[in-house]
PyMOL Python script that loads the backbone (N, CA, C, O; Angstrom):
from pymol import cmd

cmd.read_pdbstr("""\
ATOM      1  N   MET A   1      -9.383 -14.933   3.192  1.00  0.00           N
ATOM      2  CA  MET A   1      -8.234 -14.103   3.492  1.00  0.00           C
ATOM      3  C   MET A   1      -8.606 -12.641   3.254  1.00  0.00           C
ATOM      4  O   MET A   1      -9.063 -12.279   2.170  1.00  0.00           O
ATOM      5  N   LYS A   2      -8.409 -11.816   4.262  1.00  0.00           N
ATOM      6  CA  LYS A   2      -8.751 -10.399   4.158  1.00  0.00           C
ATOM      7  C   LYS A   2      -7.682  -9.667   3.344  1.00  0.00           C
ATOM      8  O   LYS A   2      -6.486  -9.797   3.607  1.00  0.00           O
ATOM      9  N   GLU A   3      -8.131  -8.902   2.359  1.00  0.00           N
ATOM     10  CA  GLU A   3      -7.202  -8.152   1.517  1.00  0.00           C
ATOM     11  C   GLU A   3      -6.747  -6.887   2.233  1.00  0.00           C
ATOM     12  O   GLU A   3      -7.545  -6.203   2.873  1.00  0.00           O
ATOM     13  N   GLU A   4      -5.451  -6.583   2.120  1.00  0.00           N
ATOM     14  CA  GLU A   4      -4.938  -5.337   2.667  1.00  0.00           C
ATOM     15  C   GLU A   4      -5.369  -4.192   1.771  1.00  0.00           C
ATOM     16  O   GLU A   4      -5.503  -4.362   0.559  1.00  0.00           O
ATOM     17  N   LYS A   5      -5.588  -3.021   2.366  1.00  0.00           N
ATOM     18  CA  LYS A   5      -5.966  -1.848   1.584  1.00  0.00           C
ATOM     19  C   LYS A   5      -4.779  -0.896   1.498  1.00  0.00           C
ATOM     20  O   LYS A   5      -3.972  -0.794   2.422  1.00  0.00           O
ATOM     21  N   LEU A   6      -4.696  -0.218   0.389  1.00  0.00           N
ATOM     22  CA  LEU A   6      -3.708   0.834   0.216  1.00  0.00           C
ATOM     23  C   LEU A   6      -4.367   2.126   0.658  1.00  0.00           C
ATOM     24  O   LEU A   6      -5.350   2.554   0.055  1.00  0.00           O
ATOM     25  N   VAL A   7      -3.841   2.759   1.707  1.00  0.00           N
ATOM     26  CA  VAL A   7      -4.439   3.965   2.265  1.00  0.00           C
ATOM     27  C   VAL A   7      -3.677   5.183   1.763  1.00  0.00           C
ATOM     28  O   VAL A   7      -2.454   5.252   1.890  1.00  0.00           O
ATOM     29  N   LEU A   8      -4.399   6.142   1.192  1.00  0.00           N
ATOM     30  CA  LEU A   8      -3.820   7.405   0.744  1.00  0.00           C
ATOM     31  C   LEU A   8      -4.314   8.505   1.667  1.00  0.00           C
ATOM     32  O   LEU A   8      -5.518   8.660   1.866  1.00  0.00           O
ATOM     33  N   GLU A   9      -3.382   9.272   2.232  1.00  0.00           N
ATOM     34  CA  GLU A   9      -3.754  10.366   3.121  1.00  0.00           C
ATOM     35  C   GLU A   9      -3.915  11.646   2.314  1.00  0.00           C
ATOM     36  O   GLU A   9      -3.108  11.946   1.434  1.00  0.00           O
ATOM     37  N   LYS A  10      -4.968  12.395   2.624  1.00  0.00           N
ATOM     38  CA  LYS A  10      -5.187  13.674   1.951  1.00  0.00           C
ATOM     39  C   LYS A  10      -4.098  14.655   2.370  1.00  0.00           C
ATOM     40  O   LYS A  10      -3.694  14.694   3.532  1.00  0.00           O
ATOM     41  N   GLN A  11      -3.631  15.445   1.410  1.00  0.00           N
ATOM     42  CA  GLN A  11      -2.610  16.447   1.664  1.00  0.00           C
ATOM     43  C   GLN A  11      -2.945  17.706   0.884  1.00  0.00           C
ATOM     44  O   GLN A  11      -3.628  17.646  -0.138  1.00  0.00           O
ATOM     45  N   PRO A  12      -2.462  18.853   1.366  1.00  0.00           N
ATOM     46  CA  PRO A  12      -2.694  20.081   0.593  1.00  0.00           C
ATOM     47  C   PRO A  12      -1.933  20.017  -0.725  1.00  0.00           C
ATOM     48  O   PRO A  12      -0.948  19.291  -0.856  1.00  0.00           O
ATOM     49  N   LYS A  13      -2.405  20.787  -1.697  1.00  0.00           N
ATOM     50  CA  LYS A  13      -1.759  20.813  -3.013  1.00  0.00           C
ATOM     51  C   LYS A  13      -0.324  21.313  -2.876  1.00  0.00           C
ATOM     52  O   LYS A  13      -0.050  22.244  -2.118  1.00  0.00           O
ATOM     53  N   SER A  14       0.584  20.688  -3.614  1.00  0.00           N
ATOM     54  CA  SER A  14       1.987  21.092  -3.571  1.00  0.00           C
ATOM     55  C   SER A  14       2.416  21.587  -4.950  1.00  0.00           C
ATOM     56  O   SER A  14       1.686  21.447  -5.931  1.00  0.00           O
ATOM     57  N   GLN A  15       3.594  22.158  -5.002  1.00  0.00           N
ATOM     58  CA  GLN A  15       4.120  22.718  -6.248  1.00  0.00           C
ATOM     59  C   GLN A  15       5.232  21.823  -6.789  1.00  0.00           C
ATOM     60  O   GLN A  15       6.395  22.229  -6.795  1.00  0.00           O
ATOM     61  N   GLU A  16       4.901  20.622  -7.239  1.00  0.00           N
ATOM     62  CA  GLU A  16       5.888  19.727  -7.823  1.00  0.00           C
ATOM     63  C   GLU A  16       5.930  19.971  -9.325  1.00  0.00           C
ATOM     64  O   GLU A  16       4.903  19.914 -10.002  1.00  0.00           O
ATOM     65  N   ASN A  17       7.116  20.243  -9.834  1.00  0.00           N
ATOM     66  CA  ASN A  17       7.251  20.609 -11.242  1.00  0.00           C
ATOM     67  C   ASN A  17       8.000  19.580 -12.071  1.00  0.00           C
ATOM     68  O   ASN A  17       8.434  19.895 -13.179  1.00  0.00           O
ATOM     69  N   TYR A  18       8.164  18.370 -11.576  1.00  0.00           N
ATOM     70  CA  TYR A  18       8.873  17.374 -12.359  1.00  0.00           C
ATOM     71  C   TYR A  18       8.134  16.046 -12.288  1.00  0.00           C
ATOM     72  O   TYR A  18       7.407  15.773 -11.333  1.00  0.00           O
ATOM     73  N   SER A  19       8.331  15.230 -13.311  1.00  0.00           N
ATOM     74  CA  SER A  19       7.705  13.909 -13.326  1.00  0.00           C
ATOM     75  C   SER A  19       8.415  13.026 -14.336  1.00  0.00           C
ATOM     76  O   SER A  19       9.214  13.500 -15.144  1.00  0.00           O
ATOM     77  N   LYS A  20       8.121  11.767 -14.282  1.00  0.00           N
ATOM     78  CA  LYS A  20       8.629  10.791 -15.241  1.00  0.00           C
ATOM     79  C   LYS A  20       7.433  10.242 -15.998  1.00  0.00           C
ATOM     80  O   LYS A  20       6.360  10.077 -15.417  1.00  0.00           O
ATOM     81  N   PRO A  21       7.598   9.957 -17.278  1.00  0.00           N
ATOM     82  CA  PRO A  21       6.455   9.449 -18.051  1.00  0.00           C
ATOM     83  C   PRO A  21       6.079   8.029 -17.640  1.00  0.00           C
ATOM     84  O   PRO A  21       6.935   7.180 -17.390  1.00  0.00           O
ATOM     85  N   VAL A  22       4.779   7.805 -17.580  1.00  0.00           N
ATOM     86  CA  VAL A  22       4.230   6.485 -17.314  1.00  0.00           C
ATOM     87  C   VAL A  22       3.104   6.281 -18.312  1.00  0.00           C
ATOM     88  O   VAL A  22       2.245   7.150 -18.463  1.00  0.00           O
ATOM     89  N   PHE A  23       3.099   5.157 -18.985  1.00  0.00           N
ATOM     90  CA  PHE A  23       2.082   4.893 -19.994  1.00  0.00           C
ATOM     91  C   PHE A  23       1.082   3.881 -19.455  1.00  0.00           C
ATOM     92  O   PHE A  23       1.430   2.737 -19.164  1.00  0.00           O
ATOM     93  N   ILE A  24      -0.170   4.324 -19.327  1.00  0.00           N
ATOM     94  CA  ILE A  24      -1.237   3.462 -18.832  1.00  0.00           C
ATOM     95  C   ILE A  24      -2.480   3.701 -19.684  1.00  0.00           C
ATOM     96  O   ILE A  24      -2.567   4.686 -20.418  1.00  0.00           O
ATOM     97  N   ASP A  25      -3.426   2.796 -19.577  1.00  0.00           N
ATOM     98  CA  ASP A  25      -4.684   2.957 -20.307  1.00  0.00           C
ATOM     99  C   ASP A  25      -5.414   4.204 -19.821  1.00  0.00           C
ATOM    100  O   ASP A  25      -5.306   4.583 -18.655  1.00  0.00           O
ATOM    101  N   SER A  26      -6.153   4.834 -20.720  1.00  0.00           N
ATOM    102  CA  SER A  26      -6.827   6.091 -20.386  1.00  0.00           C
ATOM    103  C   SER A  26      -7.869   5.921 -19.285  1.00  0.00           C
ATOM    104  O   SER A  26      -8.077   6.846 -18.500  1.00  0.00           O
ATOM    105  N   ASP A  27      -8.531   4.762 -19.204  1.00  0.00           N
ATOM    106  CA  ASP A  27      -9.519   4.564 -18.145  1.00  0.00           C
ATOM    107  C   ASP A  27      -8.851   4.505 -16.772  1.00  0.00           C
ATOM    108  O   ASP A  27      -9.422   4.983 -15.791  1.00  0.00           O
ATOM    109  N   LEU A  28      -7.660   3.929 -16.687  1.00  0.00           N
ATOM    110  CA  LEU A  28      -6.925   3.916 -15.423  1.00  0.00           C
ATOM    111  C   LEU A  28      -6.442   5.318 -15.063  1.00  0.00           C
ATOM    112  O   LEU A  28      -6.471   5.712 -13.897  1.00  0.00           O
ATOM    113  N   TYR A  29      -6.000   6.065 -16.068  1.00  0.00           N
ATOM    114  CA  TYR A  29      -5.550   7.433 -15.825  1.00  0.00           C
ATOM    115  C   TYR A  29      -6.683   8.283 -15.247  1.00  0.00           C
ATOM    116  O   TYR A  29      -6.464   9.071 -14.327  1.00  0.00           O
ATOM    117  N   LYS A  30      -7.884   8.122 -15.785  1.00  0.00           N
ATOM    118  CA  LYS A  30      -9.036   8.879 -15.281  1.00  0.00           C
ATOM    119  C   LYS A  30      -9.298   8.559 -13.818  1.00  0.00           C
ATOM    120  O   LYS A  30      -9.636   9.450 -13.039  1.00  0.00           O
ATOM    121  N   LYS A  31      -9.146   7.289 -13.436  1.00  0.00           N
ATOM    122  CA  LYS A  31      -9.351   6.896 -12.039  1.00  0.00           C
ATOM    123  C   LYS A  31      -8.281   7.507 -11.139  1.00  0.00           C
ATOM    124  O   LYS A  31      -8.567   7.904 -10.009  1.00  0.00           O
ATOM    125  N   ILE A  32      -7.053   7.581 -11.640  1.00  0.00           N
ATOM    126  CA  ILE A  32      -5.978   8.198 -10.867  1.00  0.00           C
ATOM    127  C   ILE A  32      -6.230   9.691 -10.710  1.00  0.00           C
ATOM    128  O   ILE A  32      -5.981  10.252  -9.642  1.00  0.00           O
ATOM    129  N   VAL A  33      -6.719  10.336 -11.753  1.00  0.00           N
ATOM    130  CA  VAL A  33      -7.059  11.764 -11.674  1.00  0.00           C
ATOM    131  C   VAL A  33      -8.166  11.982 -10.637  1.00  0.00           C
ATOM    132  O   VAL A  33      -8.141  12.974  -9.909  1.00  0.00           O
ATOM    133  N   GLU A  34      -9.127  11.074 -10.568  1.00  0.00           N
ATOM    134  CA  GLU A  34     -10.182  11.169  -9.553  1.00  0.00           C
ATOM    135  C   GLU A  34      -9.592  11.047  -8.149  1.00  0.00           C
ATOM    136  O   GLU A  34      -9.995  11.777  -7.244  1.00  0.00           O
ATOM    137  N   LEU A  35      -8.636  10.126  -7.960  1.00  0.00           N
ATOM    138  CA  LEU A  35      -7.970   9.997  -6.662  1.00  0.00           C
ATOM    139  C   LEU A  35      -7.188  11.260  -6.327  1.00  0.00           C
ATOM    140  O   LEU A  35      -7.168  11.692  -5.175  1.00  0.00           O
ATOM    141  N   LYS A  36      -6.548  11.851  -7.325  1.00  0.00           N
ATOM    142  CA  LYS A  36      -5.816  13.110  -7.124  1.00  0.00           C
ATOM    143  C   LYS A  36      -6.761  14.199  -6.644  1.00  0.00           C
ATOM    144  O   LYS A  36      -6.447  14.926  -5.701  1.00  0.00           O
ATOM    145  N   ALA A  37      -7.922  14.315  -7.291  1.00  0.00           N
ATOM    146  CA  ALA A  37      -8.895  15.343  -6.917  1.00  0.00           C
ATOM    147  C   ALA A  37      -9.414  15.113  -5.498  1.00  0.00           C
ATOM    148  O   ALA A  37      -9.625  16.067  -4.750  1.00  0.00           O
ATOM    149  N   GLU A  38      -9.617  13.859  -5.134  1.00  0.00           N
ATOM    150  CA  GLU A  38     -10.167  13.539  -3.813  1.00  0.00           C
ATOM    151  C   GLU A  38      -9.143  13.705  -2.694  1.00  0.00           C
ATOM    152  O   GLU A  38      -9.484  14.149  -1.597  1.00  0.00           O
ATOM    153  N   THR A  39      -7.875  13.346  -2.974  1.00  0.00           N
ATOM    154  CA  THR A  39      -6.861  13.342  -1.919  1.00  0.00           C
ATOM    155  C   THR A  39      -5.961  14.569  -1.907  1.00  0.00           C
ATOM    156  O   THR A  39      -5.385  14.903  -0.872  1.00  0.00           O
ATOM    157  N   GLY A  40      -5.833  15.243  -3.049  1.00  0.00           N
ATOM    158  CA  GLY A  40      -4.896  16.356  -3.140  1.00  0.00           C
ATOM    159  C   GLY A  40      -3.460  15.903  -3.372  1.00  0.00           C
ATOM    160  O   GLY A  40      -2.547  16.727  -3.432  1.00  0.00           O
ATOM    161  N   LEU A  41      -3.260  14.589  -3.502  1.00  0.00           N
ATOM    162  CA  LEU A  41      -1.917  14.063  -3.755  1.00  0.00           C
ATOM    163  C   LEU A  41      -1.556  14.235  -5.227  1.00  0.00           C
ATOM    164  O   LEU A  41      -2.431  14.153  -6.090  1.00  0.00           O
ATOM    165  N   PRO A  42      -0.283  14.473  -5.524  1.00  0.00           N
ATOM    166  CA  PRO A  42       0.135  14.541  -6.920  1.00  0.00           C
ATOM    167  C   PRO A  42       0.001  13.168  -7.584  1.00  0.00           C
ATOM    168  O   PRO A  42       0.154  12.136  -6.929  1.00  0.00           O
ATOM    169  N   ILE A  43      -0.283  13.166  -8.877  1.00  0.00           N
ATOM    170  CA  ILE A  43      -0.413  11.912  -9.615  1.00  0.00           C
ATOM    171  C   ILE A  43       0.850  11.071  -9.455  1.00  0.00           C
ATOM    172  O   ILE A  43       0.763   9.860  -9.256  1.00  0.00           O
ATOM    173  N   ARG A  44       2.002  11.688  -9.538  1.00  0.00           N
ATOM    174  CA  ARG A  44       3.272  10.965  -9.398  1.00  0.00           C
ATOM    175  C   ARG A  44       3.330  10.202  -8.081  1.00  0.00           C
ATOM    176  O   ARG A  44       3.755   9.047  -8.051  1.00  0.00           O
ATOM    177  N   GLN A  45       2.910  10.835  -7.001  1.00  0.00           N
ATOM    178  CA  GLN A  45       2.955  10.182  -5.693  1.00  0.00           C
ATOM    179  C   GLN A  45       1.957   9.023  -5.617  1.00  0.00           C
ATOM    180  O   GLN A  45       2.269   7.976  -5.050  1.00  0.00           O
ATOM    181  N   ILE A  46       0.771   9.201  -6.179  1.00  0.00           N
ATOM    182  CA  ILE A  46      -0.228   8.128  -6.190  1.00  0.00           C
ATOM    183  C   ILE A  46       0.306   6.936  -6.974  1.00  0.00           C
ATOM    184  O   ILE A  46       0.240   5.801  -6.503  1.00  0.00           O
ATOM    185  N   VAL A  47       0.834   7.190  -8.171  1.00  0.00           N
ATOM    186  CA  VAL A  47       1.359   6.103  -9.003  1.00  0.00           C
ATOM    187  C   VAL A  47       2.536   5.420  -8.305  1.00  0.00           C
ATOM    188  O   VAL A  47       2.628   4.193  -8.314  1.00  0.00           O
ATOM    189  N   ASN A  48       3.430   6.197  -7.703  1.00  0.00           N
ATOM    190  CA  ASN A  48       4.556   5.606  -6.976  1.00  0.00           C
ATOM    191  C   ASN A  48       4.072   4.680  -5.867  1.00  0.00           C
ATOM    192  O   ASN A  48       4.601   3.582  -5.697  1.00  0.00           O
ATOM    193  N   ARG A  49       3.063   5.121  -5.108  1.00  0.00           N
ATOM    194  CA  ARG A  49       2.527   4.285  -4.020  1.00  0.00           C
ATOM    195  C   ARG A  49       1.931   3.001  -4.568  1.00  0.00           C
ATOM    196  O   ARG A  49       2.149   1.927  -4.006  1.00  0.00           O
ATOM    197  N   PHE A  50       1.175   3.099  -5.665  1.00  0.00           N
ATOM    198  CA  PHE A  50       0.581   1.904  -6.273  1.00  0.00           C
ATOM    199  C   PHE A  50       1.666   0.929  -6.731  1.00  0.00           C
ATOM    200  O   PHE A  50       1.566  -0.274  -6.488  1.00  0.00           O
ATOM    201  N   VAL A  51       2.696   1.446  -7.389  1.00  0.00           N
ATOM    202  CA  VAL A  51       3.756   0.584  -7.898  1.00  0.00           C
ATOM    203  C   VAL A  51       4.533  -0.043  -6.739  1.00  0.00           C
ATOM    204  O   VAL A  51       4.823  -1.239  -6.771  1.00  0.00           O
ATOM    205  N   GLU A  52       4.872   0.742  -5.722  1.00  0.00           N
ATOM    206  CA  GLU A  52       5.575   0.200  -4.558  1.00  0.00           C
ATOM    207  C   GLU A  52       4.758  -0.915  -3.904  1.00  0.00           C
ATOM    208  O   GLU A  52       5.292  -1.979  -3.588  1.00  0.00           O
ATOM    209  N   TYR A  53       3.472  -0.670  -3.704  1.00  0.00           N
ATOM    210  CA  TYR A  53       2.588  -1.666  -3.093  1.00  0.00           C
ATOM    211  C   TYR A  53       2.543  -2.933  -3.945  1.00  0.00           C
ATOM    212  O   TYR A  53       2.636  -4.045  -3.424  1.00  0.00           O
ATOM    213  N   SER A  54       2.402  -2.760  -5.239  1.00  0.00           N
ATOM    214  CA  SER A  54       2.319  -3.910  -6.145  1.00  0.00           C
ATOM    215  C   SER A  54       3.598  -4.739  -6.117  1.00  0.00           C
ATOM    216  O   SER A  54       3.545  -5.968  -6.085  1.00  0.00           O
ATOM    217  N   ILE A  55       4.732  -4.075  -6.129  1.00  0.00           N
ATOM    218  CA  ILE A  55       6.010  -4.786  -6.102  1.00  0.00           C
ATOM    219  C   ILE A  55       6.150  -5.575  -4.805  1.00  0.00           C
ATOM    220  O   ILE A  55       6.622  -6.712  -4.816  1.00  0.00           O
ATOM    221  N   GLU A  56       5.744  -4.978  -3.690  1.00  0.00           N
ATOM    222  CA  GLU A  56       5.850  -5.654  -2.397  1.00  0.00           C
ATOM    223  C   GLU A  56       4.882  -6.827  -2.270  1.00  0.00           C
ATOM    224  O   GLU A  56       5.124  -7.732  -1.471  1.00  0.00           O
ATOM    225  N   HIS A  57       3.796  -6.834  -3.036  1.00  0.00           N
ATOM    226  CA  HIS A  57       2.765  -7.864  -2.898  1.00  0.00           C
ATOM    227  C   HIS A  57       2.603  -8.743  -4.135  1.00  0.00           C
ATOM    228  O   HIS A  57       1.619  -9.474  -4.247  1.00  0.00           O
ATOM    229  N   VAL A  58       3.545  -8.681  -5.051  1.00  0.00           N
ATOM    230  CA  VAL A  58       3.434  -9.470  -6.278  1.00  0.00           C
ATOM    231  C   VAL A  58       3.756 -10.940  -5.995  1.00  0.00           C
ATOM    232  O   VAL A  58       4.600 -11.258  -5.158  1.00  0.00           O
ATOM    233  N   GLU A  59       3.076 -11.807  -6.699  1.00  0.00           N
ATOM    234  CA  GLU A  59       3.364 -13.238  -6.654  1.00  0.00           C
ATOM    235  C   GLU A  59       3.583 -13.692  -8.089  1.00  0.00           C
ATOM    236  O   GLU A  59       2.745 -13.460  -8.960  1.00  0.00           O
ATOM    237  N   ILE A  60       4.704 -14.333  -8.323  1.00  0.00           N
ATOM    238  CA  ILE A  60       5.026 -14.818  -9.661  1.00  0.00           C
ATOM    239  C   ILE A  60       4.847 -16.327  -9.670  1.00  0.00           C
ATOM    240  O   ILE A  60       5.425 -17.042  -8.852  1.00  0.00           O
ATOM    241  N   LYS A  61       4.038 -16.799 -10.607  1.00  0.00           N
ATOM    242  CA  LYS A  61       3.774 -18.231 -10.716  1.00  0.00           C
ATOM    243  C   LYS A  61       4.491 -18.790 -11.934  1.00  0.00           C
ATOM    244  O   LYS A  61       4.619 -18.125 -12.962  1.00  0.00           O
ATOM    245  N   GLU A  62       4.945 -20.004 -11.801  1.00  0.00           N
ATOM    246  CA  GLU A  62       5.582 -20.703 -12.915  1.00  0.00           C
ATOM    247  C   GLU A  62       4.526 -21.093 -13.939  1.00  0.00           C
ATOM    248  O   GLU A  62       3.371 -21.337 -13.592  1.00  0.00           O
ATOM    249  N   GLU A  63       4.929 -21.148 -15.193  1.00  0.00           N
ATOM    250  CA  GLU A  63       4.019 -21.597 -16.247  1.00  0.00           C
ATOM    251  C   GLU A  63       3.705 -23.070 -16.051  1.00  0.00           C
ATOM    252  O   GLU A  63       4.541 -23.836 -15.572  1.00  0.00           O
ATOM    253  N   LYS A  64       2.493 -23.459 -16.425  1.00  0.00           N
ATOM    254  CA  LYS A  64       2.105 -24.871 -16.304  1.00  0.00           C
ATOM    255  C   LYS A  64       2.151 -25.536 -17.639  1.00  0.00           C
ATOM    256  O   LYS A  64       1.858 -26.727 -17.746  1.00  0.00           O
TER     257      LYS A  64
END
""", "prot")
cmd.dss("prot")
cmd.show_as("cartoon", "prot")
cmd.util.cbc("prot")
cmd.orient("prot")
């Protein structure tokens, strides 16, 4: 089964001055910062896209 990819489009830097706190491991945060540098997207937008994608593709299994 071919996995779908999450595509992030590069955008010019914007002046967003608000955010909501999100607590993640520091190694994941560093990877998100790298994506921000590569794409120009704000961290908030990258995290929102990841969370939206995850919610749409989550599978919950019953305990065995």
